[in-house]
N, CA, C and O atoms as CSV, one atom per row, in Angstrom:
chain,resi,resn,atom,element,x,y,z
A,1,MET,N,N,0.849,-1.175,0.000
A,1,MET,CA,C,0.000,0.000,0.000
A,1,MET,C,C,0.890,1.232,0.000
A,1,MET,O,O,1.435,1.618,1.034
A,2,ASN,N,N,1.029,1.827,-1.136
A,2,ASN,CA,C,1.909,2.970,-1.329
A,2,ASN,C,C,1.147,4.274,-1.081
A,2,ASN,O,O,0.144,4.527,-1.749
A,3,PRO,N,N,1.598,5.109,-0.136
A,3,PRO,CA,C,0.902,6.377,0.123
A,3,PRO,C,C,0.908,7.327,-1.083
A,3,PRO,O,O,0.069,8.225,-1.163
A,4,LEU,N,N,1.829,7.140,-2.001
A,4,LEU,CA,C,1.851,8.010,-3.173
A,4,LEU,C,C,0.706,7.696,-4.137
A,4,LEU,O,O,0.393,8.504,-5.012
A,5,HIS,N,N,0.089,6.539,-3.984
A,5,HIS,CA,C,-1.040,6.171,-4.826
A,5,HIS,C,C,-2.383,6.440,-4.152
A,5,HIS,O,O,-3.430,6.108,-4.708
A,6,TRP,N,N,-2.363,7.039,-2.960
A,6,TRP,CA,C,-3.602,7.387,-2.287
A,6,TRP,C,C,-4.272,8.540,-3.019
A,6,TRP,O,O,-3.638,9.235,-3.814
A,7,THR,N,N,-5.553,8.738,-2.746
A,7,THR,CA,C,-6.256,9.885,-3.317
A,7,THR,C,C,-5.728,11.163,-2.666
A,7,THR,O,O,-5.097,11.125,-1.610
A,8,ARG,N,N,-5.994,12.270,-3.306
A,8,ARG,CA,C,-5.532,13.560,-2.759
A,8,ARG,C,C,-6.112,13.826,-1.373
A,8,ARG,O,O,-5.444,14.402,-0.514
A,9,GLU,N,N,-7.350,13.407,-1.161
A,9,GLU,CA,C,-7.987,13.624,0.142
A,9,GLU,C,C,-7.251,12.871,1.246
A,9,GLU,O,O,-7.044,13.402,2.337
A,10,HIS,N,N,-6.859,11.634,0.956
A,10,HIS,CA,C,-6.126,10.860,1.956
A,10,HIS,C,C,-4.725,11.421,2.181
A,10,HIS,O,O,-4.237,11.425,3.311
A,11,GLN,N,N,-4.078,11.890,1.131
A,11,GLN,CA,C,-2.757,12.494,1.291
A,11,GLN,C,C,-2.848,13.784,2.089
A,11,GLN,O,O,-1.985,14.058,2.923
A,12,LEU,N,N,-3.887,14.583,1.844
A,12,LEU,CA,C,-4.080,15.811,2.601
A,12,LEU,C,C,-4.374,15.497,4.067
A,12,LEU,O,O,-3.859,16.165,4.964
A,13,ALA,N,N,-5.196,14.487,4.306
A,13,ALA,CA,C,-5.483,14.082,5.685
A,13,ALA,C,C,-4.215,13.621,6.384
A,13,ALA,O,O,-4.002,13.922,7.559
A,14,TRP,N,N,-3.366,12.886,5.657
A,14,TRP,CA,C,-2.106,12.428,6.234
A,14,TRP,C,C,-1.218,13.618,6.603
A,14,TRP,O,O,-0.590,13.619,7.662
A,15,ALA,N,N,-1.164,14.626,5.736
A,15,ALA,CA,C,-0.354,15.816,6.018
A,15,ALA,C,C,-0.905,16.591,7.214
A,15,ALA,O,O,-0.142,17.058,8.060
A,16,VAL,N,N,-2.219,16.726,7.283
A,16,VAL,CA,C,-2.830,17.465,8.395
A,16,VAL,C,C,-2.625,16.721,9.713
A,16,VAL,O,O,-2.261,17.329,10.720
A,17,ILE,N,N,-2.855,15.420,9.709
A,17,ILE,CA,C,-2.662,14.623,10.924
A,17,ILE,C,C,-1.194,14.659,11.360
A,17,ILE,O,O,-0.907,14.725,12.555
A,18,SER,N,N,-0.282,14.617,10.418
A,18,SER,CA,C,1.143,14.678,10.758
A,18,SER,C,C,1.514,16.046,11.325
A,18,SER,O,O,2.316,16.134,12.255
A,19,ALA,N,N,0.935,17.114,10.772
A,19,ALA,CA,C,1.195,18.452,11.310
A,19,ALA,C,C,0.653,18.580,12.730
A,19,ALA,O,O,1.289,19.193,13.586
A,20,ILE,N,N,-0.507,18.010,12.977
A,20,ILE,CA,C,-1.062,18.014,14.331
A,20,ILE,C,C,-0.145,17.228,15.270
A,20,ILE,O,O,0.049,17.618,16.422
A,21,GLY,N,N,0.413,16.130,14.782
A,21,GLY,CA,C,1.352,15.351,15.585
A,21,GLY,C,C,2.601,16.148,15.930
A,21,GLY,O,O,3.116,16.043,17.043
A,22,VAL,N,N,3.093,16.945,14.983
A,22,VAL,CA,C,4.262,17.790,15.250
A,22,VAL,C,C,3.929,18.809,16.339
A,22,VAL,O,O,4.721,19.026,17.256
A,23,ILE,N,N,2.763,19.428,16.236
A,23,ILE,CA,C,2.364,20.429,17.231
A,23,ILE,C,C,2.180,19.784,18.605
A,23,ILE,O,O,2.626,20.330,19.614
A,24,LEU,N,N,1.531,18.636,18.642
A,24,LEU,CA,C,1.358,17.951,19.924
A,24,LEU,C,C,2.694,17.491,20.506
A,24,LEU,O,O,2.903,17.565,21.717
A,25,GLY,N,N,3.590,17.023,19.655
A,25,GLY,CA,C,4.919,16.637,20.127
A,25,GLY,C,C,5.680,17.820,20.697
A,25,GLY,O,O,6.362,17.695,21.714
A,26,LEU,N,N,5.563,18.969,20.043
A,26,LEU,CA,C,6.213,20.181,20.538
A,26,LEU,C,C,5.634,20.598,21.886
A,26,LEU,O,O,6.373,20.995,22.787
A,27,MET,N,N,4.308,20.505,22.022
A,27,MET,CA,C,3.672,20.858,23.291
A,27,MET,C,C,4.079,19.894,24.407
A,27,MET,O,O,4.372,20.320,25.523
A,28,LEU,N,N,4.095,18.598,24.101
A,28,LEU,CA,C,4.504,17.629,25.118
A,28,LEU,C,C,5.965,17.806,25.521
A,28,LEU,O,O,6.314,17.668,26.693
A,29,GLY,N,N,6.814,18.112,24.545
A,29,GLY,CA,C,8.216,18.354,24.861
A,29,GLY,C,C,8.396,19.555,25.776
A,29,GLY,O,O,9.226,19.534,26.685
A,30,PHE,N,N,7.611,20.604,25.530
A,30,PHE,CA,C,7.700,21.796,26.369
A,30,PHE,C,C,7.172,21.512,27.767
A,30,PHE,O,O,7.742,21.982,28.752
A,31,ILE,N,N,6.088,20.749,27.864
A,31,ILE,CA,C,5.526,20.436,29.176
A,31,ILE,C,C,6.496,19.588,30.000
A,31,ILE,O,O,6.572,19.740,31.220
A,32,HIS,N,N,7.234,18.698,29.338
A,32,HIS,CA,C,8.189,17.841,30.056
A,32,HIS,C,C,9.533,18.512,30.307
A,32,HIS,O,O,10.392,17.934,30.972
A,33,SER,N,N,9.729,19.702,29.797
A,33,SER,CA,C,11.014,20.379,29.998
A,33,SER,C,C,11.058,21.033,31.382
A,33,SER,O,O,10.014,21.350,31.952
A,34,PRO,N,N,12.249,21.231,31.915
A,34,PRO,CA,C,12.350,21.904,33.213
A,34,PRO,C,C,11.991,23.383,33.128
A,34,PRO,O,O,11.705,24.001,34.154
A,35,ASP,N,N,11.998,23.962,31.939
A,35,ASP,CA,C,11.657,25.375,31.782
A,35,ASP,C,C,10.162,25.627,31.935
A,35,ASP,O,O,9.750,26.774,32.107
A,36,PHE,N,N,9.348,24.588,31.877
A,36,PHE,CA,C,7.900,24.748,31.960
A,36,PHE,C,C,7.461,25.292,33.312
A,36,PHE,O,O,6.420,25.943,33.406
A,37,SER,N,N,8.229,25.039,34.344
A,37,SER,CA,C,7.839,25.476,35.684
A,37,SER,C,C,8.109,26.957,35.942
A,37,SER,O,O,7.800,27.459,37.023
A,38,MET,N,N,8.681,27.663,34.964
A,38,MET,CA,C,8.901,29.099,35.138
A,38,MET,C,C,7.554,29.817,35.175
A,38,MET,O,O,6.574,29.336,34.606
A,39,SER,N,N,7.508,30.963,35.844
A,39,SER,CA,C,6.232,31.652,36.028
A,39,SER,C,C,5.716,32.276,34.725
A,39,SER,O,O,4.509,32.258,34.483
A,40,GLN,N,N,6.580,32.815,33.900
A,40,GLN,CA,C,6.175,33.422,32.630
A,40,GLN,C,C,6.270,32.371,31.533
A,40,GLN,O,O,7.360,32.081,31.039
A,41,THR,N,N,5.137,31.802,31.152
A,41,THR,CA,C,5.136,30.673,30.227
A,41,THR,C,C,5.715,31.037,28.873
A,41,THR,O,O,6.467,30.248,28.302
A,42,TRP,N,N,5.387,32.212,28.340
A,42,TRP,CA,C,5.894,32.588,27.021
A,42,TRP,C,C,7.413,32.763,27.057
A,42,TRP,O,O,8.105,32.347,26.128
A,43,GLN,N,N,7.931,33.367,28.108
A,43,GLN,CA,C,9.380,33.511,28.238
A,43,GLN,C,C,10.041,32.147,28.408
A,43,GLN,O,O,11.131,31.915,27.885
A,44,ALA,N,N,9.396,31.260,29.125
A,44,ALA,CA,C,9.944,29.910,29.290
A,44,ALA,C,C,9.977,29.185,27.958
A,44,ALA,O,O,10.924,28.450,27.680
A,45,PHE,N,N,8.948,29.379,27.119
A,45,PHE,CA,C,8.934,28.752,25.801
A,45,PHE,C,C,10.056,29.308,24.925
A,45,PHE,O,O,10.675,28.562,24.166
A,46,GLU,N,N,10.323,30.614,25.026
A,46,GLU,CA,C,11.426,31.217,24.261
A,46,GLU,C,C,12.770,30.652,24.706
A,46,GLU,O,O,13.633,30.370,23.874
A,47,VAL,N,N,12.951,30.486,26.007
A,47,VAL,CA,C,14.192,29.909,26.526
A,47,VAL,C,C,14.336,28.470,26.040
A,47,VAL,O,O,15.407,28.062,25.590
A,48,TRP,N,N,13.253,27.708,26.135
A,48,TRP,CA,C,13.292,26.302,25.725
A,48,TRP,C,C,13.516,26.169,24.220
A,48,TRP,O,O,14.269,25.301,23.779
A,49,SER,N,N,12.876,27.013,23.444
A,49,SER,CA,C,13.010,26.893,21.989
A,49,SER,C,C,14.338,27.441,21.470
A,49,SER,O,O,14.668,27.236,20.302
A,50,SER,N,N,15.092,28.122,22.299
A,50,SER,CA,C,16.397,28.620,21.858
A,50,SER,C,C,17.461,27.519,21.893
A,50,SER,O,O,18.596,27.742,21.473
A,51,GLN,N,N,17.101,26.343,22.386
A,51,GLN,CA,C,18.015,25.199,22.451
A,51,GLN,C,C,17.519,24.126,21.483
A,51,GLN,O,O,16.809,23.213,21.905
A,52,PRO,N,N,17.872,24.209,20.198
A,52,PRO,CA,C,17.300,23.281,19.215
A,52,PRO,C,C,17.636,21.814,19.471
A,52,PRO,O,O,16.911,20.928,19.020
A,53,LYS,N,N,18.711,21.553,20.178
A,53,LYS,CA,C,19.070,20.158,20.447
A,53,LYS,C,C,18.013,19.480,21.314
A,53,LYS,O,O,17.782,18.278,21.183
A,54,SER,N,N,17.378,20.232,22.189
A,54,SER,CA,C,16.364,19.642,23.062
A,54,SER,C,C,14.977,19.632,22.433
A,54,SER,O,O,14.061,19.010,22.971
A,55,ILE,N,N,14.811,20.303,21.315
A,55,ILE,CA,C,13.485,20.430,20.712
A,55,ILE,C,C,13.181,19.336,19.708
A,55,ILE,O,O,12.086,18.774,19.745
A,56,TRP,N,N,14.091,19.011,18.819
A,56,TRP,CA,C,13.785,18.232,17.617
A,56,TRP,C,C,13.295,16.822,17.867
A,56,TRP,O,O,12.609,16.263,17.012
A,57,ALA,N,N,13.609,16.237,18.974
A,57,ALA,CA,C,13.165,14.865,19.225
A,57,ALA,C,C,11.647,14.783,19.413
A,57,ALA,O,O,11.019,13.844,18.923
A,58,TRP,N,N,11.061,15.733,20.103
A,58,TRP,CA,C,9.631,15.674,20.403
A,58,TRP,C,C,8.755,15.845,19.165
A,58,TRP,O,O,7.883,15.006,18.937
A,59,PRO,N,N,8.939,16.884,18.358
A,59,PRO,CA,C,8.101,16.980,17.150
A,59,PRO,C,C,8.347,15.840,16.174
A,59,PRO,O,O,7.427,15.399,15.485
A,60,SER,N,N,9.575,15.366,16.113
A,60,SER,CA,C,9.867,14.235,15.225
A,60,SER,C,C,9.117,12.988,15.679
A,60,SER,O,O,8.589,12.245,14.853
A,61,PHE,N,N,9.070,12.759,16.971
A,61,PHE,CA,C,8.321,11.629,17.500
A,61,PHE,C,C,6.830,11.789,17.222
A,61,PHE,O,O,6.161,10.824,16.849
A,62,GLY,N,N,6.309,12.997,17.400
A,62,GLY,CA,C,4.894,13.247,17.113
A,62,GLY,C,C,4.566,13.030,15.655
A,62,GLY,O,O,3.521,12.466,15.331
A,63,LEU,N,N,5.442,13.470,14.768
A,63,LEU,CA,C,5.255,13.281,13.333
A,63,LEU,C,C,5.283,11.801,12.988
A,63,LEU,O,O,4.417,11.311,12.262
A,64,LEU,N,N,6.256,11.102,13.497
A,64,LEU,CA,C,6.398,9.682,13.211
A,64,LEU,C,C,5.217,8.882,13.761
A,64,LEU,O,O,4.673,8.018,13.073
A,65,PHE,N,N,4.828,9.166,14.982
A,65,PHE,CA,C,3.741,8.421,15.610
A,65,PHE,C,C,2.418,8.622,14.883
A,65,PHE,O,O,1.740,7.646,14.561
A,66,THR,N,N,2.038,9.870,14.618
A,66,THR,CA,C,0.750,10.118,13.976
A,66,THR,C,C,0.748,9.677,12.516
A,66,THR,O,O,-0.254,9.157,12.025
A,67,GLY,N,N,1.864,9.880,11.821
A,67,GLY,CA,C,1.940,9.436,10.433
A,67,GLY,C,C,1.830,7.937,10.304
A,67,GLY,O,O,1.120,7.439,9.431
A,68,LEU,N,N,2.523,7.211,11.161
A,68,LEU,CA,C,2.444,5.753,11.139
A,68,LEU,C,C,1.085,5.247,11.608
A,68,LEU,O,O,0.604,4.223,11.121
A,69,ALA,N,N,0.469,5.944,12.539
A,69,ALA,CA,C,-0.856,5.539,13.000
A,69,ALA,C,C,-1.885,5.663,11.884
A,69,ALA,O,O,-2.717,4.774,11.705
A,70,LEU,N,N,-1.832,6.754,11.137
A,70,LEU,CA,C,-2.761,6.910,10.023
A,70,LEU,C,C,-2.461,5.901,8.920
A,70,LEU,O,O,-3.381,5.363,8.305
A,71,TYR,N,N,-1.195,5.643,8.670
A,71,TYR,CA,C,-0.829,4.642,7.669
A,71,TYR,C,C,-1.334,3.258,8.082
A,71,TYR,O,O,-1.851,2.513,7.249
A,72,ALA,N,N,-1.190,2.917,9.347
A,72,ALA,CA,C,-1.671,1.619,9.836
A,72,ALA,C,C,-3.183,1.533,9.728
A,72,ALA,O,O,-3.721,0.483,9.376
A,73,ALA,N,N,-3.875,2.626,10.028
A,73,ALA,CA,C,-5.335,2.637,9.905
A,73,ALA,C,C,-5.748,2.414,8.449
A,73,ALA,O,O,-6.684,1.662,8.177
A,74,GLN,N,N,-5.059,3.060,7.521
A,74,GLN,CA,C,-5.354,2.874,6.096
A,74,GLN,C,C,-5.024,1.448,5.669
A,74,GLN,O,O,-5.752,0.851,4.876
A,75,LEU,N,N,-3.953,0.916,6.182
A,75,LEU,CA,C,-3.538,-0.436,5.821
A,75,LEU,C,C,-4.562,-1.466,6.307
A,75,LEU,O,O,-4.937,-2.368,5.558
A,76,PHE,N,N,-5.013,-1.333,7.557
A,76,PHE,CA,C,-6.013,-2.250,8.085
A,76,PHE,C,C,-7.362,-2.071,7.396
A,76,PHE,O,O,-8.105,-3.035,7.207
A,77,ARG,N,N,-7.670,-0.838,7.026
A,77,ARG,CA,C,-8.918,-0.572,6.331
A,77,ARG,C,C,-8.943,-1.209,4.953
A,77,ARG,O,O,-9.973,-1.732,4.527
A,78,SER,N,N,-7.814,-1.168,4.253
A,78,SER,CA,C,-7.767,-1.758,2.916
A,78,SER,C,C,-7.708,-3.279,2.972
A,78,SER,O,O,-8.082,-3.947,2.008
A,79,ALA,N,N,-7.244,-3.836,4.087
A,79,ALA,CA,C,-7.170,-5.280,4.232
A,79,ALA,C,C,-8.548,-5.895,4.456
A,79,ALA,O,O,-8.778,-7.061,4.134
A,80,ASN,N,N,-9.451,-5.107,5.006
A,80,ASN,CA,C,-10.805,-5.632,5.288
A,80,ASN,C,C,-11.662,-5.466,4.116
A,80,ASN,O,O,-12.833,-5.843,4.149
């Protein structure tokens, strides 16, 4: 089941779900960071986001998880 042969609607849904996964991964990474406990949340986010080494793992995990979840759902759906 090749995602490049999916309809445009399914490809768009995959892109949207993956983008949501990136945003959720970024939010979870920020919540789990030690900077989250600072009183000024926006300033804490700026401090946390200024360290790219600590950021990239969380959105990447969110992208991978949601993208694979949608792919698995499509795969199981086509098998039935």
